[in-house]
PDB file of N, CA, C, O and CB in Angstrom:
ATOM      1  N   MET A   1      98.158  94.806  86.168  1.00  0.00           N
ATOM      2  CA  MET A   1      97.882  94.431  87.548  1.00  0.00           C
ATOM      3  C   MET A   1      98.208  92.959  87.739  1.00  0.00           C
ATOM      4  O   MET A   1      97.748  92.109  86.977  1.00  0.00           O
ATOM      5  CB  MET A   1      96.406  94.721  87.921  1.00  0.00           C
ATOM      6  N   LEU A   2      98.986  92.667  88.736  1.00  0.00           N
ATOM      7  CA  LEU A   2      99.408  91.306  89.014  1.00  0.00           C
ATOM      8  C   LEU A   2      98.400  90.623  89.932  1.00  0.00           C
ATOM      9  O   LEU A   2      98.103  91.124  91.016  1.00  0.00           O
ATOM     10  CB  LEU A   2     100.810  91.291  89.645  1.00  0.00           C
ATOM     11  N   LEU A   3      97.879  89.491  89.500  1.00  0.00           N
ATOM     12  CA  LEU A   3      96.927  88.742  90.311  1.00  0.00           C
ATOM     13  C   LEU A   3      97.641  87.577  90.970  1.00  0.00           C
ATOM     14  O   LEU A   3      98.287  86.772  90.300  1.00  0.00           O
ATOM     15  CB  LEU A   3      95.738  88.243  89.459  1.00  0.00           C
ATOM     16  N   MET A   4      97.522  87.495  92.273  1.00  0.00           N
ATOM     17  CA  MET A   4      98.125  86.396  93.014  1.00  0.00           C
ATOM     18  C   MET A   4      97.038  85.437  93.444  1.00  0.00           C
ATOM     19  O   MET A   4      95.965  85.857  93.877  1.00  0.00           O
ATOM     20  CB  MET A   4      98.917  86.909  94.234  1.00  0.00           C
ATOM     21  N   THR A   5      97.308  84.171  93.329  1.00  0.00           N
ATOM     22  CA  THR A   5      96.394  83.166  93.834  1.00  0.00           C
ATOM     23  C   THR A   5      96.898  82.751  95.206  1.00  0.00           C
ATOM     24  O   THR A   5      97.996  82.210  95.336  1.00  0.00           O
ATOM     25  CB  THR A   5      96.283  81.942  92.864  1.00  0.00           C
ATOM     26  N   LEU A   6      96.096  83.005  96.222  1.00  0.00           N
ATOM     27  CA  LEU A   6      96.470  82.646  97.581  1.00  0.00           C
ATOM     28  C   LEU A   6      96.002  81.232  97.848  1.00  0.00           C
ATOM     29  O   LEU A   6      94.833  80.904  97.646  1.00  0.00           O
ATOM     30  CB  LEU A   6      95.871  83.635  98.613  1.00  0.00           C
ATOM     31  N   LYS A   7      96.930  80.388  98.309  1.00  0.00           N
ATOM     32  CA  LYS A   7      96.607  78.998  98.580  1.00  0.00           C
ATOM     33  C   LYS A   7      96.949  78.655 100.020  1.00  0.00           C
ATOM     34  O   LYS A   7      97.884  79.200 100.606  1.00  0.00           O
ATOM     35  CB  LYS A   7      97.351  78.068  97.613  1.00  0.00           C
ATOM     36  N   CYS A   8      96.164  77.736 100.574  1.00  0.00           N
ATOM     37  CA  CYS A   8      96.399  77.240 101.926  1.00  0.00           C
ATOM     38  C   CYS A   8      97.714  76.470 101.952  1.00  0.00           C
ATOM     39  O   CYS A   8      97.996  75.694 101.038  1.00  0.00           O
ATOM     40  CB  CYS A   8      95.221  76.342 102.405  1.00  0.00           C
ATOM     41  N   ASP A   9      98.516  76.676 102.986  1.00  0.00           N
ATOM     42  CA  ASP A   9      99.794  75.988 103.103  1.00  0.00           C
ATOM     43  C   ASP A   9      99.643  74.534 103.535  1.00  0.00           C
ATOM     44  O   ASP A   9     100.600  73.767 103.433  1.00  0.00           O
ATOM     45  CB  ASP A   9     100.675  76.715 104.080  1.00  0.00           C
ATOM     46  N   ILE A  10      98.469  74.136 104.014  1.00  0.00           N
ATOM     47  CA  ILE A  10      98.255  72.752 104.436  1.00  0.00           C
ATOM     48  C   ILE A  10      97.651  71.927 103.305  1.00  0.00           C
ATOM     49  O   ILE A  10      98.230  70.923 102.890  1.00  0.00           O
ATOM     50  CB  ILE A  10      97.344  72.701 105.671  1.00  0.00           C
ATOM     51  N   CYS A  11      96.489  72.347 102.804  1.00  0.00           N
ATOM     52  CA  CYS A  11      95.765  71.537 101.823  1.00  0.00           C
ATOM     53  C   CYS A  11      95.970  71.990 100.384  1.00  0.00           C
ATOM     54  O   CYS A  11      95.709  71.213  99.466  1.00  0.00           O
ATOM     55  CB  CYS A  11      94.303  71.556 102.137  1.00  0.00           C
ATOM     56  N   GLY A  12      96.421  73.199 100.158  1.00  0.00           N
ATOM     57  CA  GLY A  12      96.676  73.683  98.811  1.00  0.00           C
ATOM     58  C   GLY A  12      95.464  74.269  98.102  1.00  0.00           C
ATOM     59  O   GLY A  12      95.558  74.647  96.934  1.00  0.00           O
ATOM     60  N   LYS A  13      94.322  74.350  98.790  1.00  0.00           N
ATOM     61  CA  LYS A  13      93.127  74.938  98.183  1.00  0.00           C
ATOM     62  C   LYS A  13      93.288  76.450  98.062  1.00  0.00           C
ATOM     63  O   LYS A  13      94.038  77.076  98.811  1.00  0.00           O
ATOM     64  CB  LYS A  13      91.867  74.595  99.012  1.00  0.00           C
ATOM     65  N   LYS A  14      92.568  77.018  97.103  1.00  0.00           N
ATOM     66  CA  LYS A  14      92.568  78.466  96.927  1.00  0.00           C
ATOM     67  C   LYS A  14      91.800  79.099  98.092  1.00  0.00           C
ATOM     68  O   LYS A  14      90.716  78.637  98.449  1.00  0.00           O
ATOM     69  CB  LYS A  14      91.936  78.868  95.550  1.00  0.00           C
ATOM     70  N   VAL A  15      92.361  80.146  98.677  1.00  0.00           N
ATOM     71  CA  VAL A  15      91.723  80.857  99.782  1.00  0.00           C
ATOM     72  C   VAL A  15      91.002  82.065  99.195  1.00  0.00           C
ATOM     73  O   VAL A  15      91.602  82.870  98.483  1.00  0.00           O
ATOM     74  CB  VAL A  15      92.772  81.289 100.878  1.00  0.00           C
ATOM     75  N   GLU A  16      89.728  82.186  99.496  1.00  0.00           N
ATOM     76  CA  GLU A  16      88.898  83.261  98.957  1.00  0.00           C
ATOM     77  C   GLU A  16      89.264  84.606  99.584  1.00  0.00           C
ATOM     78  O   GLU A  16      89.822  84.671 100.679  1.00  0.00           O
ATOM     79  CB  GLU A  16      87.413  82.956  99.192  1.00  0.00           C
ATOM     80  N   GLU A  17      88.932  85.678  98.855  1.00  0.00           N
ATOM     81  CA  GLU A  17      89.122  87.038  99.341  1.00  0.00           C
ATOM     82  C   GLU A  17      87.800  87.776  99.250  1.00  0.00           C
ATOM     83  O   GLU A  17      86.951  87.439  98.425  1.00  0.00           O
ATOM     84  CB  GLU A  17      90.225  87.774  98.537  1.00  0.00           C
ATOM     85  N   THR A  18      87.623  88.784 100.096  1.00  0.00           N
ATOM     86  CA  THR A  18      86.446  89.637 100.014  1.00  0.00           C
ATOM     87  C   THR A  18      86.669  90.661  98.913  1.00  0.00           C
ATOM     88  O   THR A  18      87.750  90.719  98.326  1.00  0.00           O
ATOM     89  CB  THR A  18      86.156  90.335 101.376  1.00  0.00           C
ATOM     90  N   PHE A  19      85.662  91.462  98.632  1.00  0.00           N
ATOM     91  CA  PHE A  19      85.803  92.471  97.586  1.00  0.00           C
ATOM     92  C   PHE A  19      86.806  93.557  97.961  1.00  0.00           C
ATOM     93  O   PHE A  19      87.267  94.301  97.096  1.00  0.00           O
ATOM     94  CB  PHE A  19      84.457  93.100  97.290  1.00  0.00           C
ATOM     95  N   LEU A  20      87.144  93.652  99.240  1.00  0.00           N
ATOM     96  CA  LEU A  20      88.161  94.604  99.700  1.00  0.00           C
ATOM     97  C   LEU A  20      89.539  93.967  99.787  1.00  0.00           C
ATOM     98  O   LEU A  20      90.462  94.546 100.360  1.00  0.00           O
ATOM     99  CB  LEU A  20      87.774  95.171 101.054  1.00  0.00           C
ATOM    100  N   LYS A  21      89.677  92.764  99.212  1.00  0.00           N
ATOM    101  CA  LYS A  21      90.933  92.012  99.168  1.00  0.00           C
ATOM    102  C   LYS A  21      91.409  91.551 100.543  1.00  0.00           C
ATOM    103  O   LYS A  21      92.609  91.405 100.775  1.00  0.00           O
ATOM    104  CB  LYS A  21      92.004  92.853  98.527  1.00  0.00           C
ATOM    105  N   LYS A  22      90.463  91.323 101.453  1.00  0.00           N
ATOM    106  CA  LYS A  22      90.815  90.728 102.737  1.00  0.00           C
ATOM    107  C   LYS A  22      90.699  89.211 102.602  1.00  0.00           C
ATOM    108  O   LYS A  22      89.805  88.710 101.920  1.00  0.00           O
ATOM    109  CB  LYS A  22      89.895  91.269 103.892  1.00  0.00           C
ATOM    110  N   VAL A  23      91.591  88.497 103.241  1.00  0.00           N
ATOM    111  CA  VAL A  23      91.644  87.049 103.130  1.00  0.00           C
ATOM    112  C   VAL A  23      90.612  86.416 104.060  1.00  0.00           C
ATOM    113  O   VAL A  23      90.481  86.822 105.215  1.00  0.00           O
ATOM    114  CB  VAL A  23      93.058  86.530 103.454  1.00  0.00           C
ATOM    115  N   LEU A  24      89.873  85.412 103.551  1.00  0.00           N
ATOM    116  CA  LEU A  24      88.935  84.653 104.369  1.00  0.00           C
ATOM    117  C   LEU A  24      89.674  83.430 104.909  1.00  0.00           C
ATOM    118  O   LEU A  24      89.420  82.298 104.499  1.00  0.00           O
ATOM    119  CB  LEU A  24      87.658  84.235 103.547  1.00  0.00           C
ATOM    120  N   GLY A  25      90.555  83.677 105.797  1.00  0.00           N
ATOM    121  CA  GLY A  25      91.409  82.670 106.398  1.00  0.00           C
ATOM    122  C   GLY A  25      92.243  83.377 107.460  1.00  0.00           C
ATOM    123  O   GLY A  25      91.866  84.441 107.952  1.00  0.00           O
ATOM    124  N   THR A  26      93.359  82.788 107.802  1.00  0.00           N
ATOM    125  CA  THR A  26      94.212  83.421 108.793  1.00  0.00           C
ATOM    126  C   THR A  26      95.669  83.137 108.472  1.00  0.00           C
ATOM    127  O   THR A  26      95.987  82.219 107.716  1.00  0.00           O
ATOM    128  CB  THR A  26      93.862  82.934 110.208  1.00  0.00           C
ATOM    129  N   TYR A  27      96.534  83.925 109.049  1.00  0.00           N
ATOM    130  CA  TYR A  27      97.958  83.719 108.933  1.00  0.00           C
ATOM    131  C   TYR A  27      98.485  83.226 110.274  1.00  0.00           C
ATOM    132  O   TYR A  27      98.071  83.708 111.328  1.00  0.00           O
ATOM    133  CB  TYR A  27      98.675  85.016 108.488  1.00  0.00           C
ATOM    134  N   VAL A  28      99.411  82.252 110.227  1.00  0.00           N
ATOM    135  CA  VAL A  28     100.049  81.714 111.421  1.00  0.00           C
ATOM    136  C   VAL A  28     101.547  81.875 111.230  1.00  0.00           C
ATOM    137  O   VAL A  28     102.087  81.510 110.186  1.00  0.00           O
ATOM    138  CB  VAL A  28      99.653  80.207 111.674  1.00  0.00           C
ATOM    139  N   LYS A  29     102.221  82.423 112.240  1.00  0.00           N
ATOM    140  CA  LYS A  29     103.674  82.598 112.176  1.00  0.00           C
ATOM    141  C   LYS A  29     104.370  81.395 112.802  1.00  0.00           C
ATOM    142  O   LYS A  29     103.947  80.881 113.838  1.00  0.00           O
ATOM    143  CB  LYS A  29     104.106  83.905 112.890  1.00  0.00           C
ATOM    144  N   ASP A  30     105.444  80.958 112.154  1.00  0.00           N
ATOM    145  CA  ASP A  30     106.251  79.903 112.748  1.00  0.00           C
ATOM    146  C   ASP A  30     107.346  80.526 113.621  1.00  0.00           C
ATOM    147  O   ASP A  30     107.364  81.741 113.821  1.00  0.00           O
ATOM    148  CB  ASP A  30     106.871  78.998 111.647  1.00  0.00           C
ATOM    149  N   LYS A  31     108.249  79.704 114.134  1.00  0.00           N
ATOM    150  CA  LYS A  31     109.285  80.202 115.044  1.00  0.00           C
ATOM    151  C   LYS A  31     110.235  81.197 114.371  1.00  0.00           C
ATOM    152  O   LYS A  31     110.778  82.088 115.024  1.00  0.00           O
ATOM    153  CB  LYS A  31     110.083  79.036 115.599  1.00  0.00           C
ATOM    154  N   LYS A  32     110.426  81.035 113.069  1.00  0.00           N
ATOM    155  CA  LYS A  32     111.326  81.934 112.341  1.00  0.00           C
ATOM    156  C   LYS A  32     110.658  83.242 111.953  1.00  0.00           C
ATOM    157  O   LYS A  32     111.325  84.158 111.471  1.00  0.00           O
ATOM    158  CB  LYS A  32     111.846  81.251 111.101  1.00  0.00           C
ATOM    159  N   GLY A  33     109.339  83.342 112.160  1.00  0.00           N
ATOM    160  CA  GLY A  33     108.620  84.563 111.832  1.00  0.00           C
ATOM    161  C   GLY A  33     107.964  84.552 110.470  1.00  0.00           C
ATOM    162  O   GLY A  33     107.366  85.550 110.068  1.00  0.00           O
ATOM    163  N   LYS A  34     108.062  83.430 109.741  1.00  0.00           N
ATOM    164  CA  LYS A  34     107.445  83.334 108.423  1.00  0.00           C
ATOM    165  C   LYS A  34     105.941  83.118 108.582  1.00  0.00           C
ATOM    166  O   LYS A  34     105.505  82.320 109.412  1.00  0.00           O
ATOM    167  CB  LYS A  34     108.082  82.184 107.595  1.00  0.00           C
ATOM    168  N   LYS A  35     105.152  83.836 107.779  1.00  0.00           N
ATOM    169  CA  LYS A  35     103.696  83.716 107.836  1.00  0.00           C
ATOM    170  C   LYS A  35     103.220  82.619 106.898  1.00  0.00           C
ATOM    171  O   LYS A  35     103.690  82.510 105.765  1.00  0.00           O
ATOM    172  CB  LYS A  35     103.025  85.053 107.480  1.00  0.00           C
ATOM    173  N   HIS A  36     102.278  81.804 107.379  1.00  0.00           N
ATOM    174  CA  HIS A  36     101.674  80.745 106.589  1.00  0.00           C
ATOM    175  C   HIS A  36     100.177  80.996 106.528  1.00  0.00           C
ATOM    176  O   HIS A  36      99.544  81.253 107.552  1.00  0.00           O
ATOM    177  CB  HIS A  36     101.988  79.340 107.185  1.00  0.00           C
ATOM    178  N   LEU A  37      99.608  80.921 105.327  1.00  0.00           N
ATOM    179  CA  LEU A  37      98.179  81.139 105.131  1.00  0.00           C
ATOM    180  C   LEU A  37      97.425  79.834 105.354  1.00  0.00           C
ATOM    181  O   LEU A  37      97.798  78.790 104.819  1.00  0.00           O
ATOM    182  CB  LEU A  37      97.896  81.698 103.717  1.00  0.00           C
ATOM    183  N   ILE A  38      96.353  79.906 106.156  1.00  0.00           N
ATOM    184  CA  ILE A  38      95.542  78.735 106.490  1.00  0.00           C
ATOM    185  C   ILE A  38      94.098  79.025 106.111  1.00  0.00           C
ATOM    186  O   ILE A  38      93.563  80.078 106.457  1.00  0.00           O
ATOM    187  CB  ILE A  38      95.659  78.374 108.006  1.00  0.00           C
ATOM    188  N   CYS A  39      93.458  78.090 105.397  1.00  0.00           N
ATOM    189  CA  CYS A  39      92.056  78.258 104.990  1.00  0.00           C
ATOM    190  C   CYS A  39      91.122  77.961 106.167  1.00  0.00           C
ATOM    191  O   CYS A  39      91.543  77.339 107.142  1.00  0.00           O
ATOM    192  CB  CYS A  39      91.720  77.331 103.789  1.00  0.00           C
ATOM    193  N   PRO A  40      89.859  78.400 106.088  1.00  0.00           N
ATOM    194  CA  PRO A  40      88.915  78.165 107.187  1.00  0.00           C
ATOM    195  C   PRO A  40      88.649  76.687 107.469  1.00  0.00           C
ATOM    196  O   PRO A  40      88.417  76.316 108.620  1.00  0.00           O
ATOM    197  CB  PRO A  40      87.615  78.846 106.881  1.00  0.00           C
ATOM    198  N   GLU A  41      88.679  75.837 106.438  1.00  0.00           N
ATOM    199  CA  GLU A  41      88.443  74.409 106.649  1.00  0.00           C
ATOM    200  C   GLU A  41      89.558  73.779 107.484  1.00  0.00           C
ATOM    201  O   GLU A  41      89.295  72.983 108.386  1.00  0.00           O
ATOM    202  CB  GLU A  41      88.323  73.688 105.303  1.00  0.00           C
ATOM    203  N   CYS A  42      90.795  74.140 107.177  1.00  0.00           N
ATOM    204  CA  CYS A  42      91.930  73.615 107.945  1.00  0.00           C
ATOM    205  C   CYS A  42      91.953  74.190 109.364  1.00  0.00           C
ATOM    206  O   CYS A  42      92.423  73.534 110.293  1.00  0.00           O
ATOM    207  CB  CYS A  42      93.255  73.934 107.226  1.00  0.00           C
ATOM    208  N   GLN A  43      91.445  75.414 109.530  1.00  0.00           N
ATOM    209  CA  GLN A  43      91.345  75.988 110.872  1.00  0.00           C
ATOM    210  C   GLN A  43      90.394  75.160 111.726  1.00  0.00           C
ATOM    211  O   GLN A  43      90.641  74.949 112.913  1.00  0.00           O
ATOM    212  CB  GLN A  43      90.868  77.456 110.806  1.00  0.00           C
ATOM    213  N   ASN A  44      89.296  74.685 111.114  1.00  0.00           N
ATOM    214  CA  ASN A  44      88.341  73.871 111.859  1.00  0.00           C
ATOM    215  C   ASN A  44      88.909  72.494 112.178  1.00  0.00           C
ATOM    216  O   ASN A  44      88.640  71.950 113.249  1.00  0.00           O
ATOM    217  CB  ASN A  44      87.046  73.729 111.074  1.00  0.00           C
ATOM    218  N   LYS A  45      89.692  71.920 111.260  1.00  0.00           N
ATOM    219  CA  LYS A  45      90.290  70.601 111.476  1.00  0.00           C
ATOM    220  C   LYS A  45      91.353  70.647 112.561  1.00  0.00           C
ATOM    221  O   LYS A  45      91.453  69.733 113.380  1.00  0.00           O
ATOM    222  CB  LYS A  45      90.894  70.072 110.180  1.00  0.00           C
ATOM    223  N   PHE A  46      92.150  71.718 112.566  1.00  0.00           N
ATOM    224  CA  PHE A  46      93.280  71.853 113.483  1.00  0.00           C
ATOM    225  C   PHE A  46      93.137  73.151 114.276  1.00  0.00           C
ATOM    226  O   PHE A  46      93.670  74.182 113.868  1.00  0.00           O
ATOM    227  CB  PHE A  46      94.631  71.826 112.709  1.00  0.00           C
ATOM    228  N   PRO A  47      92.422  73.112 115.406  1.00  0.00           N
ATOM    229  CA  PRO A  47      92.151  74.356 116.143  1.00  0.00           C
ATOM    230  C   PRO A  47      93.362  74.939 116.891  1.00  0.00           C
ATOM    231  O   PRO A  47      93.367  76.129 117.206  1.00  0.00           O
ATOM    232  CB  PRO A  47      91.050  74.109 117.126  1.00  0.00           C
ATOM    233  N   GLU A  48      94.367  74.137 117.174  1.00  0.00           N
ATOM    234  CA  GLU A  48      95.523  74.619 117.925  1.00  0.00           C
ATOM    235  C   GLU A  48      96.659  75.014 116.983  1.00  0.00           C
ATOM    236  O   GLU A  48      96.877  74.374 115.954  1.00  0.00           O
ATOM    237  CB  GLU A  48      96.003  73.548 118.914  1.00  0.00           C
ATOM    238  N   LYS A  49      97.374  76.068 117.346  1.00  0.00           N
ATOM    239  CA  LYS A  49      98.487  76.559 116.527  1.00  0.00           C
ATOM    240  C   LYS A  49      99.580  75.501 116.363  1.00  0.00           C
ATOM    241  O   LYS A  49     100.168  75.382 115.288  1.00  0.00           O
ATOM    242  CB  LYS A  49      99.081  77.824 117.150  1.00  0.00           C
ATOM    243  N   GLU A  50      99.853  74.741 117.411  1.00  0.00           N
ATOM    244  CA  GLU A  50     100.904  73.713 117.348  1.00  0.00           C
ATOM    245  C   GLU A  50     100.541  72.628 116.339  1.00  0.00           C
ATOM    246  O   GLU A  50     101.409  72.134 115.619  1.00  0.00           O
ATOM    247  CB  GLU A  50     101.132  73.084 118.739  1.00  0.00           C
ATOM    248  N   GLU A  51      99.254  72.252 116.283  1.00  0.00           N
ATOM    249  CA  GLU A  51      98.793  71.244 115.323  1.00  0.00           C
ATOM    250  C   GLU A  51      98.975  71.748 113.900  1.00  0.00           C
ATOM    251  O   GLU A  51      99.396  70.994 113.022  1.00  0.00           O
ATOM    252  CB  GLU A  51      97.316  70.883 115.576  1.00  0.00           C
ATOM    253  N   ILE A  52      98.658  73.021 113.666  1.00  0.00           N
ATOM    254  CA  ILE A  52      98.779  73.617 112.344  1.00  0.00           C
ATOM    255  C   ILE A  52     100.239  73.621 111.905  1.00  0.00           C
ATOM    256  O   ILE A  52     100.547  73.268 110.766  1.00  0.00           O
ATOM    257  CB  ILE A  52      98.209  75.048 112.338  1.00  0.00           C
ATOM    258  N   LEU A  53     101.134  74.015 112.798  1.00  0.00           N
ATOM    259  CA  LEU A  53     102.540  74.093 112.437  1.00  0.00           C
ATOM    260  C   LEU A  53     103.140  72.714 112.166  1.00  0.00           C
ATOM    261  O   LEU A  53     104.072  72.602 111.370  1.00  0.00           O
ATOM    262  CB  LEU A  53     103.317  74.786 113.536  1.00  0.00           C
ATOM    263  N   LYS A  54     102.626  71.658 112.812  1.00  0.00           N
ATOM    264  CA  LYS A  54     103.092  70.297 112.536  1.00  0.00           C
ATOM    265  C   LYS A  54     102.692  69.862 111.133  1.00  0.00           C
ATOM    266  O   LYS A  54     103.442  69.137 110.480  1.00  0.00           O
ATOM    267  CB  LYS A  54     102.530  69.313 113.574  1.00  0.00           C
ATOM    268  N   LYS A  55     101.517  70.292 110.654  1.00  0.00           N
ATOM    269  CA  LYS A  55     101.002  69.878 109.345  1.00  0.00           C
ATOM    270  C   LYS A  55     101.666  70.615 108.188  1.00  0.00           C
ATOM    271  O   LYS A  55     101.595  70.159 107.047  1.00  0.00           O
ATOM    272  CB  LYS A  55      99.510  70.096 109.288  1.00  0.00           C
ATOM    273  N   ILE A  56     102.305  71.740 108.463  1.00  0.00           N
ATOM    274  CA  ILE A  56     102.905  72.541 107.384  1.00  0.00           C
ATOM    275  C   ILE A  56     104.174  71.906 106.900  1.00  0.00           C
ATOM    276  O   ILE A  56     104.822  72.433 105.996  1.00  0.00           O
ATOM    277  CB  ILE A  56     103.186  73.967 107.846  1.00  0.00           C
TER     278      ILE A  56
END
C-alpha cells in the first residue's frame, strides 16, 4: 500500500486526514485547472481565492 503525505501548497505543512481518508483542508483550482491543496490554517490567513492563488 502506497502512503502519500499530503502537504499544503502554501506553507508546506502536512495536511491531516480523517479515518475515512478525507482531507481536512480544501482544494483550490487555478486557471489551468490544476488543484492545489490548502491547509485550514492558510485558509484562515487567506480567505479569498485570489489571495491564495497569489501565494502559491
